[in-house]
TORKOL-4160 file (C-alpha; in steps of 0.2 Angstrom, whole numbers, padded with zeros to 4 digits, m for minus):
431
<pt num="1" X="0058" Y="m0685" Z="0701"/>
<pt num="2" X="0066" Y="m0673" Z="0688"/>
<pt num="3" X="0058" Y="m0659" Z="0679"/>
<pt num="4" X="0063" Y="m0656" Z="0661"/>
<pt num="5" X="0068" Y="m0639" Z="0655"/>
<pt num="6" X="0063" Y="m0637" Z="0637"/>
<pt num="7" X="0064" Y="m0623" Z="0624"/>
<pt num="8" X="0048" Y="m0613" Z="0625"/>
<pt num="9" X="0038" Y="m0607" Z="0610"/>
<pt num="10" X="0049" Y="m0592" Z="0604"/>
<pt num="11" X="0035" Y="m0583" Z="0593"/>
<pt num="12" X="0029" Y="m0581" Z="0576"/>
<pt num="13" X="0040" Y="m0588" Z="0563"/>
<pt num="14" X="0054" Y="m0592" Z="0575"/>
<pt num="15" X="0058" Y="m0611" Z="0576"/>
<pt num="16" X="0076" Y="m0611" Z="0583"/>
<pt num="17" X="0087" Y="m0602" Z="0595"/>
<pt num="18" X="0106" Y="m0602" Z="0600"/>
<pt num="19" X="0111" Y="m0605" Z="0618"/>
<pt num="20" X="0119" Y="m0589" Z="0624"/>
<pt num="21" X="0124" Y="m0593" Z="0642"/>
<pt num="22" X="0119" Y="m0603" Z="0657"/>
<pt num="23" X="0117" Y="m0593" Z="0673"/>
<pt num="24" X="0118" Y="m0609" Z="0684"/>
<pt num="25" X="0130" Y="m0624" Z="0685"/>
<pt num="26" X="0125" Y="m0642" Z="0688"/>
<pt num="27" X="0123" Y="m0645" Z="0706"/>
<pt num="28" X="0117" Y="m0627" Z="0709"/>
<pt num="29" X="0101" Y="m0624" Z="0719"/>
<pt num="30" X="0087" Y="m0614" Z="0709"/>
<pt num="31" X="0071" Y="m0606" Z="0714"/>
<pt num="32" X="0055" Y="m0608" Z="0704"/>
<pt num="33" X="0054" Y="m0595" Z="0689"/>
<pt num="34" X="0073" Y="m0590" Z="0692"/>
<pt num="35" X="0081" Y="m0587" Z="0675"/>
<pt num="36" X="0092" Y="m0602" Z="0670"/>
<pt num="37" X="0098" Y="m0600" Z="0653"/>
<pt num="38" X="0099" Y="m0586" Z="0640"/>
<pt num="39" X="0093" Y="m0590" Z="0622"/>
<pt num="40" X="0097" Y="m0579" Z="0607"/>
<pt num="41" X="0084" Y="m0579" Z="0593"/>
<pt num="42" X="0083" Y="m0570" Z="0576"/>
<pt num="43" X="0074" Y="m0556" Z="0584"/>
<pt num="44" X="0077" Y="m0555" Z="0603"/>
<pt num="45" X="0086" Y="m0563" Z="0617"/>
<pt num="46" X="0076" Y="m0571" Z="0630"/>
<pt num="47" X="0078" Y="m0580" Z="0647"/>
<pt num="48" X="0071" Y="m0597" Z="0651"/>
<pt num="49" X="0065" Y="m0598" Z="0669"/>
<pt num="50" X="0066" Y="m0613" Z="0680"/>
<pt num="51" X="0050" Y="m0623" Z="0679"/>
<pt num="52" X="0052" Y="m0629" Z="0697"/>
<pt num="53" X="0063" Y="m0626" Z="0713"/>
<pt num="54" X="0076" Y="m0638" Z="0716"/>
<pt num="55" X="0094" Y="m0642" Z="0710"/>
<pt num="56" X="0100" Y="m0641" Z="0692"/>
<pt num="57" X="0105" Y="m0659" Z="0689"/>
<pt num="58" X="0109" Y="m0659" Z="0671"/>
<pt num="59" X="0113" Y="m0648" Z="0656"/>
<pt num="60" X="0109" Y="m0655" Z="0639"/>
<pt num="61" X="0113" Y="m0640" Z="0627"/>
<pt num="62" X="0130" Y="m0630" Z="0628"/>
<pt num="63" X="0133" Y="m0612" Z="0624"/>
<pt num="64" X="0134" Y="m0609" Z="0605"/>
<pt num="65" X="0123" Y="m0624" Z="0601"/>
<pt num="66" X="0107" Y="m0622" Z="0590"/>
<pt num="67" X="0091" Y="m0629" Z="0597"/>
<pt num="68" X="0073" Y="m0631" Z="0591"/>
<pt num="69" X="0057" Y="m0626" Z="0599"/>
<pt num="70" X="0053" Y="m0640" Z="0612"/>
<pt num="71" X="0071" Y="m0646" Z="0613"/>
<pt num="72" X="0078" Y="m0653" Z="0629"/>
<pt num="73" X="0089" Y="m0640" Z="0638"/>
<pt num="74" X="0092" Y="m0649" Z="0655"/>
<pt num="75" X="0083" Y="m0655" Z="0671"/>
<pt num="76" X="0079" Y="m0649" Z="0688"/>
<pt num="77" X="0080" Y="m0662" Z="0702"/>
<pt num="78" X="0069" Y="m0660" Z="0718"/>
<pt num="79" X="0076" Y="m0650" Z="0733"/>
<pt num="80" X="0090" Y="m0659" Z="0742"/>
<pt num="81" X="0094" Y="m0670" Z="0727"/>
<pt num="82" X="0112" Y="m0676" Z="0726"/>
<pt num="83" X="0120" Y="m0675" Z="0709"/>
<pt num="84" X="0130" Y="m0691" Z="0706"/>
<pt num="85" X="0140" Y="m0696" Z="0690"/>
<pt num="86" X="0130" Y="m0708" Z="0679"/>
<pt num="87" X="0137" Y="m0724" Z="0672"/>
<pt num="88" X="0146" Y="m0721" Z="0656"/>
<pt num="89" X="0136" Y="m0729" Z="0642"/>
<pt num="90" X="0145" Y="m0738" Z="0628"/>
<pt num="91" X="0148" Y="m0725" Z="0614"/>
<pt num="92" X="0140" Y="m0729" Z="0597"/>
<pt num="93" X="0148" Y="m0726" Z="0580"/>
<pt num="94" X="0141" Y="m0708" Z="0579"/>
<pt num="95" X="0146" Y="m0703" Z="0597"/>
<pt num="96" X="0164" Y="m0710" Z="0593"/>
<pt num="97" X="0164" Y="m0699" Z="0577"/>
<pt num="98" X="0160" Y="m0684" Z="0586"/>
<pt num="99" X="0170" Y="m0687" Z="0602"/>
<pt num="100" X="0184" Y="m0676" Z="0596"/>
<pt num="101" X="0173" Y="m0660" Z="0595"/>
<pt num="102" X="0175" Y="m0646" Z="0608"/>
<pt num="103" X="0157" Y="m0648" Z="0613"/>
<pt num="104" X="0159" Y="m0666" Z="0617"/>
<pt num="105" X="0175" Y="m0664" Z="0625"/>
<pt num="106" X="0167" Y="m0651" Z="0637"/>
<pt num="107" X="0152" Y="m0663" Z="0641"/>
<pt num="108" X="0153" Y="m0670" Z="0659"/>
<pt num="109" X="0144" Y="m0685" Z="0668"/>
<pt num="110" X="0130" Y="m0673" Z="0672"/>
<pt num="111" X="0125" Y="m0672" Z="0653"/>
<pt num="112" X="0108" Y="m0679" Z="0649"/>
<pt num="113" X="0110" Y="m0695" Z="0640"/>
<pt num="114" X="0097" Y="m0700" Z="0626"/>
<pt num="115" X="0084" Y="m0714" Z="0631"/>
<pt num="116" X="0089" Y="m0731" Z="0623"/>
<pt num="117" X="0080" Y="m0734" Z="0607"/>
<pt num="118" X="0074" Y="m0750" Z="0601"/>
<pt num="119" X="0084" Y="m0748" Z="0585"/>
<pt num="120" X="0100" Y="m0738" Z="0581"/>
<pt num="121" X="0096" Y="m0720" Z="0576"/>
<pt num="122" X="0103" Y="m0714" Z="0560"/>
<pt num="123" X="0106" Y="m0697" Z="0553"/>
<pt num="124" X="0091" Y="m0697" Z="0542"/>
<pt num="125" X="0078" Y="m0702" Z="0556"/>
<pt num="126" X="0075" Y="m0683" Z="0560"/>
<pt num="127" X="0070" Y="m0671" Z="0547"/>
<pt num="128" X="0083" Y="m0656" Z="0545"/>
<pt num="129" X="0080" Y="m0640" Z="0555"/>
<pt num="130" X="0068" Y="m0628" Z="0546"/>
<pt num="131" X="0082" Y="m0616" Z="0543"/>
<pt num="132" X="0093" Y="m0630" Z="0536"/>
<pt num="133" X="0079" Y="m0637" Z="0525"/>
<pt num="134" X="0077" Y="m0619" Z="0517"/>
<pt num="135" X="0096" Y="m0618" Z="0513"/>
<pt num="136" X="0095" Y="m0636" Z="0506"/>
<pt num="137" X="0080" Y="m0632" Z="0494"/>
<pt num="138" X="0088" Y="m0615" Z="0489"/>
<pt num="139" X="0104" Y="m0624" Z="0484"/>
<pt num="140" X="0097" Y="m0640" Z="0477"/>
<pt num="141" X="0106" Y="m0651" Z="0489"/>
<pt num="142" X="0101" Y="m0669" Z="0496"/>
<pt num="143" X="0098" Y="m0669" Z="0515"/>
<pt num="144" X="0104" Y="m0687" Z="0515"/>
<pt num="145" X="0121" Y="m0683" Z="0509"/>
<pt num="146" X="0124" Y="m0670" Z="0523"/>
<pt num="147" X="0131" Y="m0676" Z="0539"/>
<pt num="148" X="0121" Y="m0669" Z="0553"/>
<pt num="149" X="0128" Y="m0663" Z="0570"/>
<pt num="150" X="0112" Y="m0660" Z="0579"/>
<pt num="151" X="0104" Y="m0672" Z="0591"/>
<pt num="152" X="0100" Y="m0689" Z="0584"/>
<pt num="153" X="0110" Y="m0683" Z="0568"/>
<pt num="154" X="0098" Y="m0669" Z="0564"/>
<pt num="155" X="0105" Y="m0658" Z="0550"/>
<pt num="156" X="0107" Y="m0640" Z="0556"/>
<pt num="157" X="0110" Y="m0624" Z="0547"/>
<pt num="158" X="0128" Y="m0624" Z="0550"/>
<pt num="159" X="0130" Y="m0642" Z="0543"/>
<pt num="160" X="0122" Y="m0636" Z="0527"/>
<pt num="161" X="0134" Y="m0620" Z="0526"/>
<pt num="162" X="0149" Y="m0632" Z="0529"/>
<pt num="163" X="0143" Y="m0643" Z="0515"/>
<pt num="164" X="0141" Y="m0629" Z="0503"/>
<pt num="165" X="0158" Y="m0622" Z="0507"/>
<pt num="166" X="0167" Y="m0639" Z="0504"/>
<pt num="167" X="0175" Y="m0640" Z="0487"/>
<pt num="168" X="0167" Y="m0652" Z="0475"/>
<pt num="169" X="0174" Y="m0669" Z="0472"/>
<pt num="170" X="0186" Y="m0672" Z="0457"/>
<pt num="171" X="0173" Y="m0683" Z="0449"/>
<pt num="172" X="0160" Y="m0670" Z="0449"/>
<pt num="173" X="0172" Y="m0657" Z="0442"/>
<pt num="174" X="0172" Y="m0666" Z="0426"/>
<pt num="175" X="0153" Y="m0665" Z="0425"/>
<pt num="176" X="0145" Y="m0652" Z="0413"/>
<pt num="177" X="0145" Y="m0635" Z="0422"/>
<pt num="178" X="0129" Y="m0629" Z="0429"/>
<pt num="179" X="0121" Y="m0613" Z="0423"/>
<pt num="180" X="0127" Y="m0598" Z="0433"/>
<pt num="181" X="0110" Y="m0595" Z="0440"/>
<pt num="182" X="0108" Y="m0613" Z="0446"/>
<pt num="183" X="0125" Y="m0613" Z="0455"/>
<pt num="184" X="0125" Y="m0612" Z="0474"/>
<pt num="185" X="0133" Y="m0597" Z="0481"/>
<pt num="186" X="0147" Y="m0602" Z="0493"/>
<pt num="187" X="0149" Y="m0591" Z="0508"/>
<pt num="188" X="0163" Y="m0579" Z="0508"/>
<pt num="189" X="0179" Y="m0587" Z="0515"/>
<pt num="190" X="0186" Y="m0578" Z="0531"/>
<pt num="191" X="0200" Y="m0567" Z="0525"/>
<pt num="192" X="0218" Y="m0570" Z="0529"/>
<pt num="193" X="0227" Y="m0557" Z="0539"/>
<pt num="194" X="0240" Y="m0546" Z="0530"/>
<pt num="195" X="0254" Y="m0551" Z="0541"/>
<pt num="196" X="0258" Y="m0561" Z="0557"/>
<pt num="197" X="0261" Y="m0544" Z="0566"/>
<pt num="198" X="0244" Y="m0538" Z="0561"/>
<pt num="199" X="0236" Y="m0555" Z="0566"/>
<pt num="200" X="0242" Y="m0553" Z="0584"/>
<pt num="201" X="0233" Y="m0536" Z="0585"/>
<pt num="202" X="0216" Y="m0543" Z="0578"/>
<pt num="203" X="0202" Y="m0550" Z="0587"/>
<pt num="204" X="0190" Y="m0562" Z="0578"/>
<pt num="205" X="0172" Y="m0563" Z="0587"/>
<pt num="206" X="0158" Y="m0574" Z="0581"/>
<pt num="207" X="0143" Y="m0564" Z="0576"/>
<pt num="208" X="0128" Y="m0565" Z="0587"/>
<pt num="209" X="0112" Y="m0572" Z="0580"/>
<pt num="210" X="0104" Y="m0555" Z="0581"/>
<pt num="211" X="0118" Y="m0547" Z="0572"/>
<pt num="212" X="0117" Y="m0560" Z="0558"/>
<pt num="213" X="0099" Y="m0558" Z="0557"/>
<pt num="214" X="0100" Y="m0539" Z="0556"/>
<pt num="215" X="0113" Y="m0541" Z="0542"/>
<pt num="216" X="0103" Y="m0553" Z="0532"/>
<pt num="217" X="0087" Y="m0543" Z="0533"/>
<pt num="218" X="0095" Y="m0527" Z="0528"/>
<pt num="219" X="0103" Y="m0535" Z="0513"/>
<pt num="220" X="0087" Y="m0544" Z="0509"/>
<pt num="221" X="0078" Y="m0527" Z="0509"/>
<pt num="222" X="0090" Y="m0520" Z="0497"/>
<pt num="223" X="0089" Y="m0535" Z="0485"/>
<pt num="224" X="0070" Y="m0536" Z="0485"/>
<pt num="225" X="0063" Y="m0519" Z="0486"/>
<pt num="226" X="0064" Y="m0505" Z="0473"/>
<pt num="227" X="0071" Y="m0493" Z="0487"/>
<pt num="228" X="0072" Y="m0475" Z="0484"/>
<pt num="229" X="0074" Y="m0460" Z="0496"/>
<pt num="230" X="0066" Y="m0443" Z="0496"/>
<pt num="231" X="0072" Y="m0428" Z="0507"/>
<pt num="232" X="0064" Y="m0412" Z="0515"/>
<pt num="233" X="0068" Y="m0401" Z="0530"/>
<pt num="234" X="0057" Y="m0395" Z="0544"/>
<pt num="235" X="0058" Y="m0380" Z="0555"/>
<pt num="236" X="0058" Y="m0387" Z="0573"/>
<pt num="237" X="0055" Y="m0370" Z="0581"/>
<pt num="238" X="0036" Y="m0373" Z="0583"/>
<pt num="239" X="0038" Y="m0390" Z="0591"/>
<pt num="240" X="0052" Y="m0384" Z="0602"/>
<pt num="241" X="0043" Y="m0369" Z="0608"/>
<pt num="242" X="0027" Y="m0380" Z="0612"/>
<pt num="243" X="0038" Y="m0392" Z="0622"/>
<pt num="244" X="0046" Y="m0378" Z="0632"/>
<pt num="245" X="0030" Y="m0370" Z="0636"/>
<pt num="246" X="0021" Y="m0386" Z="0642"/>
<pt num="247" X="0034" Y="m0399" Z="0646"/>
<pt num="248" X="0033" Y="m0397" Z="0665"/>
<pt num="249" X="0014" Y="m0397" Z="0665"/>
<pt num="250" X="0014" Y="m0412" Z="0653"/>
<pt num="251" X="0026" Y="m0422" Z="0664"/>
<pt num="252" X="0016" Y="m0418" Z="0680"/>
<pt num="253" X="0000" Y="m0424" Z="0672"/>
<pt num="254" X="0005" Y="m0439" Z="0662"/>
<pt num="255" X="0021" Y="m0445" Z="0672"/>
<pt num="256" X="0032" Y="m0445" Z="0656"/>
<pt num="257" X="0043" Y="m0432" Z="0648"/>
<pt num="258" X="0037" Y="m0423" Z="0632"/>
<pt num="259" X="0049" Y="m0428" Z="0619"/>
<pt num="260" X="0050" Y="m0426" Z="0600"/>
<pt num="261" X="0044" Y="m0444" Z="0596"/>
<pt num="262" X="0027" Y="m0441" Z="0601"/>
<pt num="263" X="0025" Y="m0427" Z="0589"/>
<pt num="264" X="0034" Y="m0437" Z="0575"/>
<pt num="265" X="0023" Y="m0452" Z="0577"/>
<pt num="266" X="0007" Y="m0442" Z="0577"/>
<pt num="267" X="0013" Y="m0433" Z="0562"/>
<pt num="268" X="0017" Y="m0449" Z="0553"/>
<pt num="269" X="0000" Y="m0457" Z="0558"/>
<pt num="270" X="m0009" Y="m0442" Z="0550"/>
<pt num="271" X="0001" Y="m0443" Z="0534"/>
<pt num="272" X="m0002" Y="m0462" Z="0533"/>
<pt num="273" X="m0021" Y="m0459" Z="0533"/>
<pt num="274" X="m0019" Y="m0448" Z="0518"/>
<pt num="275" X="m0007" Y="m0459" Z="0509"/>
<pt num="276" X="m0011" Y="m0477" Z="0513"/>
<pt num="277" X="0001" Y="m0484" Z="0500"/>
<pt num="278" X="0015" Y="m0480" Z="0512"/>
<pt num="279" X="0006" Y="m0491" Z="0525"/>
<pt num="280" X="0005" Y="m0506" Z="0513"/>
<pt num="281" X="0015" Y="m0521" Z="0509"/>
<pt num="282" X="0017" Y="m0533" Z="0495"/>
<pt num="283" X="0011" Y="m0551" Z="0498"/>
<pt num="284" X="0014" Y="m0561" Z="0482"/>
<pt num="285" X="0004" Y="m0553" Z="0468"/>
<pt num="286" X="m0007" Y="m0544" Z="0481"/>
<pt num="287" X="m0006" Y="m0527" Z="0490"/>
<pt num="288" X="m0011" Y="m0527" Z="0508"/>
<pt num="289" X="m0017" Y="m0510" Z="0514"/>
<pt num="290" X="m0017" Y="m0508" Z="0533"/>
<pt num="291" X="m0032" Y="m0499" Z="0540"/>
<pt num="292" X="m0022" Y="m0496" Z="0556"/>
<pt num="293" X="m0005" Y="m0489" Z="0561"/>
<pt num="294" X="0008" Y="m0499" Z="0571"/>
<pt num="295" X="0023" Y="m0489" Z="0572"/>
<pt num="296" X="0041" Y="m0497" Z="0574"/>
<pt num="297" X="0053" Y="m0486" Z="0583"/>
<pt num="298" X="0072" Y="m0491" Z="0580"/>
<pt num="299" X="0081" Y="m0492" Z="0596"/>
<pt num="300" X="0100" Y="m0495" Z="0598"/>
<pt num="301" X="0106" Y="m0507" Z="0611"/>
<pt num="302" X="0123" Y="m0515" Z="0615"/>
<pt num="303" X="0118" Y="m0531" Z="0605"/>
<pt num="304" X="0112" Y="m0521" Z="0590"/>
<pt num="305" X="0097" Y="m0512" Z="0583"/>
<pt num="306" X="0080" Y="m0518" Z="0588"/>
<pt num="307" X="0063" Y="m0511" Z="0583"/>
<pt num="308" X="0049" Y="m0512" Z="0595"/>
<pt num="309" X="0032" Y="m0508" Z="0589"/>
<pt num="310" X="0019" Y="m0495" Z="0596"/>
<pt num="311" X="0003" Y="m0504" Z="0592"/>
<pt num="312" X="m0012" Y="m0494" Z="0588"/>
<pt num="313" X="m0003" Y="m0478" Z="0587"/>
<pt num="314" X="m0017" Y="m0471" Z="0576"/>
<pt num="315" X="m0029" Y="m0472" Z="0591"/>
<pt num="316" X="m0017" Y="m0464" Z="0604"/>
<pt num="317" X="m0014" Y="m0447" Z="0610"/>
<pt num="318" X="0003" Y="m0439" Z="0611"/>
<pt num="319" X="0004" Y="m0443" Z="0629"/>
<pt num="320" X="m0001" Y="m0462" Z="0626"/>
<pt num="321" X="0013" Y="m0463" Z="0612"/>
<pt num="322" X="0026" Y="m0455" Z="0623"/>
<pt num="323" X="0022" Y="m0468" Z="0637"/>
<pt num="324" X="0022" Y="m0482" Z="0625"/>
<pt num="325" X="0039" Y="m0477" Z="0618"/>
<pt num="326" X="0046" Y="m0474" Z="0635"/>
<pt num="327" X="0041" Y="m0491" Z="0641"/>
<pt num="328" X="0048" Y="m0500" Z="0625"/>
<pt num="329" X="0064" Y="m0491" Z="0626"/>
<pt num="330" X="0067" Y="m0496" Z="0644"/>
<pt num="331" X="0063" Y="m0514" Z="0639"/>
<pt num="332" X="0075" Y="m0513" Z="0625"/>
<pt num="333" X="0089" Y="m0507" Z="0635"/>
<pt num="334" X="0086" Y="m0520" Z="0649"/>
<pt num="335" X="0085" Y="m0534" Z="0636"/>
<pt num="336" X="0067" Y="m0537" Z="0641"/>
<pt num="337" X="0058" Y="m0536" Z="0625"/>
<pt num="338" X="0046" Y="m0550" Z="0620"/>
<pt num="339" X="0042" Y="m0557" Z="0603"/>
<pt num="340" X="0025" Y="m0548" Z="0604"/>
<pt num="341" X="0034" Y="m0531" Z="0606"/>
<pt num="342" X="0043" Y="m0534" Z="0590"/>
<pt num="343" X="0030" Y="m0540" Z="0578"/>
<pt num="344" X="0016" Y="m0532" Z="0568"/>
<pt num="345" X="0024" Y="m0515" Z="0563"/>
<pt num="346" X="0017" Y="m0506" Z="0547"/>
<pt num="347" X="0029" Y="m0491" Z="0547"/>
<pt num="348" X="0046" Y="m0487" Z="0555"/>
<pt num="349" X="0054" Y="m0471" Z="0562"/>
<pt num="350" X="0073" Y="m0470" Z="0565"/>
<pt num="351" X="0080" Y="m0456" Z="0574"/>
<pt num="352" X="0099" Y="m0455" Z="0570"/>
<pt num="353" X="0099" Y="m0437" Z="0576"/>
<pt num="354" X="0102" Y="m0443" Z="0594"/>
<pt num="355" X="0119" Y="m0449" Z="0588"/>
<pt num="356" X="0123" Y="m0433" Z="0578"/>
<pt num="357" X="0118" Y="m0439" Z="0561"/>
<pt num="358" X="0114" Y="m0424" Z="0549"/>
<pt num="359" X="0109" Y="m0434" Z="0534"/>
<pt num="360" X="0106" Y="m0452" Z="0530"/>
<pt num="361" X="0096" Y="m0464" Z="0519"/>
<pt num="362" X="0087" Y="m0477" Z="0530"/>
<pt num="363" X="0085" Y="m0495" Z="0524"/>
<pt num="364" X="0067" Y="m0502" Z="0524"/>
<pt num="365" X="0061" Y="m0514" Z="0538"/>
<pt num="366" X="0054" Y="m0527" Z="0526"/>
<pt num="367" X="0040" Y="m0530" Z="0522"/>
<pt num="368" X="0035" Y="m0512" Z="0526"/>
<pt num="369" X="0035" Y="m0500" Z="0512"/>
<pt num="370" X="0041" Y="m0484" Z="0521"/>
<pt num="371" X="0053" Y="m0478" Z="0534"/>
<pt num="372" X="0056" Y="m0461" Z="0541"/>
<pt num="373" X="0073" Y="m0455" Z="0546"/>
<pt num="374" X="0075" Y="m0441" Z="0559"/>
<pt num="375" X="0091" Y="m0431" Z="0560"/>
<pt num="376" X="0101" Y="m0419" Z="0571"/>
<pt num="377" X="0092" Y="m0402" Z="0574"/>
<pt num="378" X="0105" Y="m0388" Z="0569"/>
<pt num="379" X="0103" Y="m0370" Z="0568"/>
<pt num="380" X="0104" Y="m0364" Z="0550"/>
<pt num="381" X="0101" Y="m0348" Z="0541"/>
<pt num="382" X="0084" Y="m0349" Z="0531"/>
<pt num="383" X="0073" Y="m0337" Z="0521"/>
<pt num="384" X="0057" Y="m0333" Z="0530"/>
<pt num="385" X="0046" Y="m0319" Z="0522"/>
<pt num="386" X="0060" Y="m0312" Z="0512"/>
<pt num="387" X="0072" Y="m0311" Z="0526"/>
<pt num="388" X="0087" Y="m0322" Z="0532"/>
<pt num="389" X="0084" Y="m0329" Z="0549"/>
<pt num="390" X="0091" Y="m0342" Z="0560"/>
<pt num="391" X="0080" Y="m0357" Z="0563"/>
<pt num="392" X="0083" Y="m0374" Z="0571"/>
<pt num="393" X="0081" Y="m0385" Z="0556"/>
<pt num="394" X="0081" Y="m0404" Z="0554"/>
<pt num="395" X="0083" Y="m0415" Z="0538"/>
<pt num="396" X="0070" Y="m0428" Z="0535"/>
<pt num="397" X="0072" Y="m0443" Z="0524"/>
<pt num="398" X="0059" Y="m0455" Z="0518"/>
<pt num="399" X="0065" Y="m0472" Z="0511"/>
<pt num="400" X="0051" Y="m0481" Z="0502"/>
<pt num="401" X="0047" Y="m0496" Z="0491"/>
<pt num="402" X="0044" Y="m0488" Z="0474"/>
<pt num="403" X="0035" Y="m0505" Z="0469"/>
<pt num="404" X="0021" Y="m0499" Z="0480"/>
<pt num="405" X="0023" Y="m0480" Z="0482"/>
<pt num="406" X="0024" Y="m0468" Z="0468"/>
<pt num="407" X="0036" Y="m0453" Z="0469"/>
<pt num="408" X="0021" Y="m0441" Z="0470"/>
<pt num="409" X="0014" Y="m0451" Z="0485"/>
<pt num="410" X="0031" Y="m0451" Z="0494"/>
<pt num="411" X="0034" Y="m0433" Z="0492"/>
<pt num="412" X="0016" Y="m0428" Z="0497"/>
<pt num="413" X="0018" Y="m0439" Z="0513"/>
<pt num="414" X="0034" Y="m0431" Z="0518"/>
<pt num="415" X="0027" Y="m0414" Z="0515"/>
<pt num="416" X="0012" Y="m0418" Z="0526"/>
<pt num="417" X="0024" Y="m0423" Z="0540"/>
<pt num="418" X="0033" Y="m0407" Z="0538"/>
<pt num="419" X="0017" Y="m0397" Z="0538"/>
<pt num="420" X="0011" Y="m0405" Z="0554"/>
<pt num="421" X="0027" Y="m0402" Z="0564"/>
<pt num="422" X="0029" Y="m0384" Z="0558"/>
<pt num="423" X="0010" Y="m0381" Z="0564"/>
<pt num="424" X="0009" Y="m0394" Z="0578"/>
<pt num="425" X="m0009" Y="m0387" Z="0582"/>
<pt num="426" X="m0014" Y="m0397" Z="0566"/>
<pt num="427" X="m0011" Y="m0413" Z="0576"/>
<pt num="428" X="m0022" Y="m0408" Z="0590"/>
<pt num="429" X="m0036" Y="m0402" Z="0578"/>
<pt num="430" X="m0034" Y="m0417" Z="0567"/>
<pt num="431" X="m0031" Y="m0407" Z="0551"/>
C-alpha cells in the first residue's frame, strides 16, 4: 500500500511553492521523517519529510514546477516494495500537446498518473492558482482564454505572465486603444547581449522564488509608502565600555555573547513606547497601533535577505533578546527558519555595519511604518565639552512611512534611541 506525499500547509497567506530539489530518486529507500524534497515559498525554503518508511516509488512534481498547498508530490511504497514500470496509458489531446515540453520529456514510468475520470477534464475544470487569479484580475483578462500548464489544465502564474507578454492579435490592434491607466503592463523582455563574444561570457540564472519575492516586496514598499529617512549619529563608547566590562560575566551567566543588537533592540522598544506611531500600520482607512513590539532582525543568507522576528521583545531582558537573536540567526544560516519565525513583525532593525556600510537609507518592510539602519562604528573627531576628542561613532538611519509618522515623531524617536545608547543605564532603569 502506498503513502502519498503532499504539499503541507505553508503558513499564513502562502498558497503555493516551487519544487527546489528532490533529495531521493525513485527506488531509493527512505526512513520516516527523512527529508525528501525542498520547497521554495515566497518567504522561506522548507523541507518536506517522508510520511512513512519505505521506498520512494513515484515522483509527481519535478524541480521548477509550482505546486499548491495539498498538491500531490509523490508516493512512498512499503519497505521491500519493488518499483516496476507502469503500463503506458493512451495519451489524451492535452498530454499530446504538452509532450514536447522539457518537463514531460523528463518524466519516466515512475511518474504518478492521474486517476481515470468519468469525463474528460478540460482546462476550465480547475480554478486558476491564487497568484494567477490575482494577475488575471489586475490585468482584466479572461481565465478561459489562457492555456493552463498546471495539473488538470490549471492556470498558473507563469501562464498568465506568458499571456500578458504575447503580442495582441492583428484584429485587436484595430480596436480603439485603451486608456493608458487600463492597459496591462507587460513584463520587461530579457535584454539581448551586446555581442556574441559577450554572450559567451555571461551566465543567465533563473531568480529563486525568495529573490523574486524580495524584489517585489521592496518595490511595492517604494510604490505604496510615503517613505522618508532621517539621520543621526551616536557615540558608541558607553555601550562598548559596558560590553568590555561585563562581556565575560554575561556570557558565563547567560550562555550567550553580549552583542550590540541586545542594546539596540532594547533602545528601540523604549522609543516605540514613547512614539507609538512608529509601531503602527495602515489597514485600509484605519490605523492599527500595536501595544506590543515584535522586532524583525534582518539577516543576510546565501539565498537572500530574511527577517526573522523577536516576538515580545518589549517583555524581554537584554539577555533574552541576545538569546533569541542568536537562535534565529543560526536557524537562518542553516536554512531552518519556519513560517512562524518570519511573521508578525512590527518594526525592523537592519545592521549594514557588519558589512562595512557607513551610511544607507533602508527600505521599509511593509506593512511596517519604520525600520532602523545601523552602520559601521568608526572613530571620528567630535566636539565634547568644547574640546575635540576621538570617539567611536555610528550613523543611524530611520526610514519611516510619512503617511503615519510625522517628521517630529521620527526625529524624536531617533533621538530617544541615541539617548538610550549613549546612556545605557537608562535601559536598565527604564528611563
